[in-house]
N, C-alpha and C positions, 0 to 999 in steps of 0.2 A: 504494500500500500504506500502511496506517496505520502510524504509527511506534511502536516499542516504548517502553514506560515507560522513562525515563532510568535507573532502577535496574536494570531487566531488561536494558537495552542494555549497561550496565556488566558485568553477569554474563556475557552472551554474549561481549563483547569480551575479558574476562579469560580465559574458557574457551578462546576461539579463539587467544589469545596464549600459551596453556599457562602462564599466570602464576598460580601457586598463591597467592601472597601477595595479589595483586590480587583474585582470586576470593573468598578468605576475608574480605577487607576489605569486600566487597559483601554479606556475609551477617551477620545478627544473631548474637550469641554463642550463642543458643539455637536456631539454625536447624534445621529438620527437613526431611526429604524422603522421597519414596517412588518406587519404580521398579516399573512394572507392578503397582501396588496394594500392594506389599510395603514396609513401613517399613524404611528403611536408615539406617545410620550415615553421616552426610554426609562425614566425613573418609575413611572406608574406601572409600565408593562413588566419591568423586572421585579418590582415589588409583588405584583399579582402572580405572574407566571413562573418566577424563579424562586425568590427568597420567601415569599409567603406560602409557597406550595411545594417546597423541597424539589425544585426542578433538577433534573439530571439528564445529561446528554451522553449517549453511547454512540460514538462515531462509527459508522458503517463503511463509508467510502469518502474519498477526498478527490477534488478536482481543481482545475484552473490554478495550478501552481500553489495549491494549499490554501486558497481563499474561498473555496466552496466545499461544502460537505453535505452528506446525508447522514442523519442520525436517528436513532430510536430515542425520542425525547419523552421523558416520563415526569409527571408531577401529580400531586394529590388532587388537583382540580380536574384534570382531564384524563388521567390515566396515561397509557402509553400510546404514542403515535409516531409514525414515520414522518420526519420533517426534513426539509431542505433549508440550508443556510448559505447566504452569500455575504462576504465581508469586503468592505473597502478599507484598506489600510493606508493611513497617511501619517507621516512623521513618527513612525514607530508605535502608532496606536490605531485602534479601530475607530474610523470616522463614521461608518454606517454599517448596519447589518440588516439583512432582509431574511425573514423566516416564513415558513408556511408549510402546509401539509405537502408531502412529496408524493 
């Protein structure tokens, strides 16, 4: 399997560790995101879908030089689902991520 971009790997590791400070340290100050094509507030979304519901990402495949992945994403709100993730990396941090059902 191709390796994740180191910045994306840090995002995944922070998410899986349920470490909010670490996750936000991996994001640019102006980071944006979308979920199933709908623009969302990064703080509100991560609070609901990750930190408030024990989100966990099991990476299944990696593409586009390590900035895209497909994962089995599990949280206590929705259960387990196959999801796709695309990351835009800028200046050593995640500037944008897009996720949705794969």
